[in-house]
C-alpha positions as CSV (number, residue, x, y, z in Angstrom):
1,M,91.6,124.5,140.8
2,K,94.4,122.4,139.5
3,K,96.9,121.1,142.1
4,L,100.5,122.2,141.7
5,L,102.7,119.1,141.6
6,N,106.5,119.1,141.6
7,T,108.4,119.1,138.4
8,L,111.3,116.6,138.1
9,Y,114.4,118.4,136.9
10,V,117.2,116.2,135.7
11,T,120.6,117.9,135.4
12,T,123.2,115.1,135.8
13,E,125.2,114.5,132.7
14,N,125.2,111.1,130.9
15,T,122.0,109.9,132.5
16,Y,119.2,107.8,131.0
17,L,115.5,108.0,131.9
18,A,113.6,104.7,132.0
19,L,110.2,103.4,133.0
20,D,109.8,100.8,135.7
21,G,106.1,100.0,136.4
22,E,104.6,103.4,137.3
23,N,108.0,105.0,138.1
24,V,110.5,107.0,136.2
25,V,114.0,105.8,137.0
26,I,117.2,107.8,136.5
27,Q,120.1,105.7,135.5
28,N,123.8,106.4,135.1
29,D,126.5,103.9,134.1
30,G,124.3,101.0,135.1
31,S,123.4,102.4,138.6
32,T,120.1,103.9,139.7
33,L,120.4,107.5,140.9
34,G,116.7,108.0,141.7
35,R,113.2,106.6,141.3
36,F,110.0,108.7,141.3
37,P,106.3,107.8,141.0
38,L,104.9,109.4,137.9
39,H,101.6,110.2,139.5
40,M,103.4,112.5,142.0
41,I,105.0,114.8,139.4
42,D,103.6,117.3,137.0
43,G,106.3,116.7,134.4
44,I,110.0,116.1,133.6
45,M,112.5,118.6,132.4
46,A,115.9,117.1,131.3
47,F,118.8,119.5,130.8
48,G,121.7,118.4,128.6
49,Y,121.7,115.6,126.1
50,I,119.9,113.0,128.1
51,G,118.3,109.9,126.7
52,A,114.9,108.4,127.5
53,S,113.3,105.1,126.8
54,P,110.4,104.8,124.3
55,A,108.3,103.2,127.1
56,L,108.8,106.2,129.4
57,M,107.9,108.6,126.5
58,G,104.8,106.6,125.8
59,K,103.7,106.6,129.4
60,C,104.3,110.3,129.8
61,A,102.1,110.9,126.7
62,E,99.4,108.6,128.1
63,M,99.4,110.2,131.5
64,N,99.6,113.7,130.0
65,K,102.9,114.3,131.8
66,S,105.2,116.7,130.0
67,L,108.7,115.4,129.1
68,V,110.8,118.3,127.9
69,F,114.4,118.2,126.7
70,L,116.5,121.4,126.9
71,K,120.1,122.4,126.3
72,P,122.2,123.2,129.4
73,S,121.5,126.9,128.7
74,G,117.8,126.2,129.1
75,R,117.0,126.5,125.4
76,F,114.2,124.2,124.2
77,L,115.2,121.0,122.2
78,A,112.2,118.8,122.1
79,K,109.1,117.7,123.9
80,V,107.0,114.5,124.1
81,T,103.4,115.3,123.4
82,G,100.3,113.0,123.8
83,K,96.8,113.5,122.4
84,S,95.6,117.1,122.0
85,H,93.2,118.1,124.8
86,G,90.1,120.2,124.5
87,N,87.6,120.1,121.7
88,I,88.2,121.0,118.0
89,L,85.6,123.8,118.3
90,L,87.8,125.7,120.8
91,R,90.9,125.5,118.6
92,R,88.9,126.4,115.5
93,E,87.7,129.6,117.2
94,Q,91.2,130.3,118.4
95,Y,92.5,130.1,114.8
96,R,89.7,132.4,113.6
97,I,90.8,135.0,116.2
98,C,94.4,134.6,115.1
99,D,93.4,135.3,111.5
100,N,91.4,138.3,112.5
101,E,93.6,141.3,113.1
102,E,91.0,143.3,115.1
103,R,90.1,140.4,117.4
104,S,93.7,139.3,118.0
105,L,94.7,142.9,118.7
106,M,92.0,143.2,121.4
107,I,93.7,140.3,123.3
108,A,97.2,141.6,122.6
109,K,96.5,145.1,123.9
110,N,95.3,143.6,127.2
111,I,98.4,141.5,127.5
112,I,100.8,144.3,126.8
113,S,99.0,146.8,129.0
114,A,99.3,144.2,131.8
115,K,103.0,143.7,131.1
116,L,103.7,147.4,131.3
117,S,101.6,147.7,134.5
118,N,103.6,144.8,136.0
119,C,106.9,146.4,135.0
120,N,105.7,149.6,136.7
121,T,104.9,147.7,139.9
122,V,108.4,146.2,139.9
123,I,109.9,149.7,139.6
124,S,107.6,151.2,142.2
125,R,108.4,148.5,144.7
126,A,112.1,149.1,144.3
127,V,111.5,152.8,145.1
128,R,109.5,151.8,148.1
129,D,111.9,149.3,149.5
130,Y,115.3,150.8,148.5
131,S,114.7,154.6,148.3
132,M,118.1,155.3,150.0
133,R,120.1,153.1,147.6
134,I,118.7,154.1,144.2
135,D,118.1,157.3,142.2
136,T,114.4,157.8,143.1
137,D,113.9,160.6,140.6
138,Q,115.1,158.4,137.7
139,F,112.9,155.5,138.8
140,A,109.9,157.9,139.2
141,Q,110.4,159.1,135.6
142,V,110.5,155.5,134.3
143,A,107.4,154.5,136.4
144,A,105.5,157.5,135.0
145,A,106.4,156.5,131.4
146,L,105.3,152.9,132.0
147,Q,102.1,154.1,133.5
148,S,101.5,156.3,130.4
149,G,102.5,153.4,128.1
150,K,100.0,151.1,129.8
151,V,97.2,153.6,128.9
152,K,98.5,154.2,125.4
153,A,98.5,150.4,124.7
154,Y,94.7,150.3,124.9
155,H,94.5,152.9,122.1
156,T,97.0,151.5,119.6
157,Q,95.5,150.7,116.2
158,S,97.7,147.9,115.0
159,A,100.0,145.1,116.2
160,D,103.0,147.0,114.8
161,Q,102.1,150.1,116.7
162,L,101.7,148.1,119.8
163,R,105.1,146.4,119.3
164,G,106.7,149.8,118.9
165,L,105.2,151.1,122.1
166,E,106.2,147.9,124.0
167,G,109.8,148.2,122.7
168,E,110.1,151.8,123.9
169,C,108.7,150.9,127.3
170,A,110.9,147.8,127.7
171,S,114.0,149.9,126.9
172,L,113.0,152.3,129.7
173,Y,112.3,149.5,132.1
174,F,115.7,147.9,131.5
175,S,117.5,151.2,131.7
176,V,117.1,151.0,135.5
177,F,117.5,147.2,135.8
178,D,121.1,147.4,136.8
179,A,120.3,149.8,139.6
180,M,118.0,147.1,141.1
181,I,121.0,144.8,141.5
182,L,122.1,145.8,145.0
183,Q,124.6,143.0,145.9
184,Q,127.6,141.3,144.2
185,K,128.0,144.3,141.8
186,D,131.4,143.1,140.6
187,D,130.0,139.9,139.3
188,F,126.4,140.8,138.5
189,F,125.6,143.8,136.3
190,Y,123.3,144.6,133.4
191,K,124.5,146.6,130.5
192,G,122.0,145.4,127.9
193,R,120.1,142.3,126.8
194,S,122.1,139.6,125.1
195,R,120.4,136.3,124.3
196,R,122.2,133.9,121.9
197,P,124.5,133.6,123.7
198,P,124.1,135.5,126.9
199,M,127.3,137.5,127.5
200,D,127.2,138.0,131.3
201,N,125.8,136.3,134.4
202,V,122.6,138.4,134.6
203,N,121.7,137.7,131.0
204,A,122.4,134.0,131.5
205,M,120.0,133.9,134.5
206,L,117.3,135.9,132.6
207,S,117.5,133.6,129.6
208,F,117.4,130.5,131.7
209,S,114.4,131.8,133.7
210,Y,112.5,132.9,130.6
211,S,113.0,129.4,129.1
212,L,111.6,127.8,132.2
213,L,108.6,130.1,132.2
214,T,108.0,129.5,128.5
215,S,107.8,125.8,129.0
216,M,105.3,126.4,131.8
217,C,103.2,128.5,129.5
218,V,103.3,125.9,126.7
219,S,102.2,123.1,129.1
220,A,99.4,125.3,130.5
221,L,97.9,126.2,127.1
222,E,98.0,122.6,126.0
223,A,96.4,121.5,129.2
224,V,93.3,123.7,128.5
225,G,93.1,122.7,124.9
226,L,94.7,125.7,123.1
227,D,97.3,125.6,120.4
228,A,100.5,127.1,122.0
229,Y,101.9,127.9,118.5
230,A,99.0,130.1,117.2
231,G,99.5,133.5,118.8
232,V,97.8,136.9,118.8
233,Y,100.8,139.1,119.2
234,H,104.1,137.4,118.5
235,T,104.8,136.7,114.8
236,E,104.0,133.2,113.9
237,R,106.7,131.0,112.3
238,P,107.4,127.3,112.2
239,G,108.6,126.0,115.6
240,R,107.8,129.2,117.5
241,C,105.3,128.8,120.4
242,S,103.8,132.2,119.7
243,L,100.8,132.1,122.1
244,A,103.0,130.9,124.9
245,L,105.3,133.8,124.3
246,D,102.2,136.1,124.3
247,I,101.0,135.2,127.8
248,L,104.6,135.0,129.0
249,E,104.7,138.8,128.6
250,E,102.4,139.1,131.6
251,F,104.9,137.2,133.9
252,R,108.3,138.4,132.7
253,A,108.7,141.2,135.2
254,P,106.9,140.0,138.3
255,F,107.9,136.4,138.0
256,A,111.2,135.9,136.1
257,D,112.8,139.3,136.5
258,R,112.1,139.5,140.2
259,F,113.3,135.9,140.6
260,V,116.6,136.8,139.1
261,L,117.0,140.0,141.2
262,T,116.0,138.3,144.4
263,S,118.4,135.4,143.8
264,I,121.3,137.8,143.2
265,N,120.5,140.3,146.0
266,K,120.0,137.5,148.6
267,K,123.2,135.9,147.4
268,S,121.4,132.6,146.8
269,I,123.4,132.5,143.5
270,G,127.0,133.5,143.0
271,A,129.8,134.0,140.5
272,K,131.1,130.5,141.0
273,D,127.8,129.2,139.6
274,F,128.6,130.5,136.1
275,I,131.1,129.6,133.5
276,E,132.3,131.6,130.5
277,K,132.8,129.8,127.3
278,E,134.5,131.3,124.3
279,S,132.1,130.1,121.7
280,S,128.8,130.2,123.7
281,G,129.0,133.1,126.1
282,V,128.1,132.7,129.7
283,L,126.3,129.6,131.0
284,L,125.2,128.3,134.4
285,T,127.4,125.5,135.7
286,E,125.7,122.1,136.5
287,E,125.7,123.1,140.2
288,G,124.4,126.5,139.3
289,I,121.5,125.0,137.4
290,K,120.7,122.8,140.4
291,K,120.6,125.9,142.6
292,V,118.5,127.9,140.3
293,L,116.0,125.1,139.8
294,S,115.7,124.6,143.6
295,L,115.0,128.3,144.0
296,W,112.6,128.2,141.1
297,Q,110.6,125.4,142.6
298,Q,110.4,127.3,145.9
299,K,109.2,130.4,144.0
300,K,106.5,128.4,142.2
301,K,105.0,127.3,145.5
302,E,104.6,130.8,146.9
303,E,101.0,132.1,146.9
304,I,99.6,135.3,145.6
305,M,96.0,136.7,145.5
306,H,94.8,136.5,141.9
307,P,93.3,139.8,140.9
308,F,90.5,138.4,138.8
309,L,89.7,135.1,140.6
310,Q,90.1,136.8,144.0
311,E,91.6,133.6,145.5
312,K,95.1,132.6,146.5
313,V,97.0,130.8,143.7
314,E,100.6,129.5,143.6
315,W,102.9,131.4,141.3
316,G,103.6,128.2,139.5
317,L,99.9,127.9,138.6
318,L,99.5,131.4,137.2
319,P,100.2,130.3,133.6
320,Y,97.5,127.6,133.9
321,V,95.0,130.1,135.3
322,Q,95.6,132.6,132.5
323,A,95.4,129.9,129.9
324,M,92.1,128.8,131.4
325,L,90.8,132.4,131.4
326,L,91.9,132.8,127.8
327,A,90.1,129.6,126.8
328,K,87.0,130.9,128.6
329,Y,87.1,134.1,126.6
330,I,87.6,132.3,123.3
331,R,84.6,130.1,124.1
332,G,82.5,133.2,124.8
333,D,82.1,132.4,128.5
334,I,83.5,135.9,129.5
335,D,83.4,139.2,127.6
336,E,87.1,140.0,127.7
337,Y,90.4,138.3,128.4
338,P,91.5,139.4,131.9
339,P,95.3,139.5,132.0
340,F,97.4,139.0,135.1
341,I,98.1,142.3,136.8
342,W,100.4,142.2,139.8
343,R,99.4,144.4,142.7
């Protein structure tokens, strides 16, 4: 099993990333803020408009270390990529599946069924843990609908039908999302999904977390030799990492959504960590980004029993595990793609 290494997050404004021997050096106004051995990190994520030397970019590509540039909001800007991994036969078979509606739908149905199952588990755990603080009847109705949707997903006949079912179930799931926010209700509330830009603190955290998780999925797929942009469910278009967004669906509720809810309910993040901008909605402050990234790194290191492998795996390695299982299915090593189902 692949070892989970730390990701280097760079959030300080006006910094420059350089290479010194086998180390990445963070510089600001001629002074050195930090120095980190490249072999000790899994990748670098730079937030804001940070520069990097061509030497560092080349070294990251050579060592297969991801170097990702994102906006302060977490939206993807660019990525340094080295040689493609895996063999051409794997990718050619992946493209055949993507071009075959029946074969791609088989994988998509497994993914969406797992997503709905995981949403159901989040709801059910809320009922179990906070039955005195929520409307258990409403939650039970949503859980029943998600359970039914999980079964229906297996019997859909087209991707459009599956998307319609997923949309209906997602609406039900998010109808009780605000009720799972139990602390800091004056500052954290959910009235609906807003993305570009997020219009409140909760949406800002959701968007930021989804961006982090998407980057993890892209890196995982590339690591096993798959094309992160050739998907089986999300519509393909230039610049859209469709396959990464596909497998992301399995992790949204149990990983990202629960991360956001836990951070708010434990008061690990507060209103002072956000800033409202007239033109760009609500964003995390620089200090807020640092807090979220620290909590995110802790979450990645927590272990969970993988339902298919039946061994303990860090949350941060789940995208890699699922990418590996998907590659095995595409190669014909296993009969069906086993999605991640949280118990």
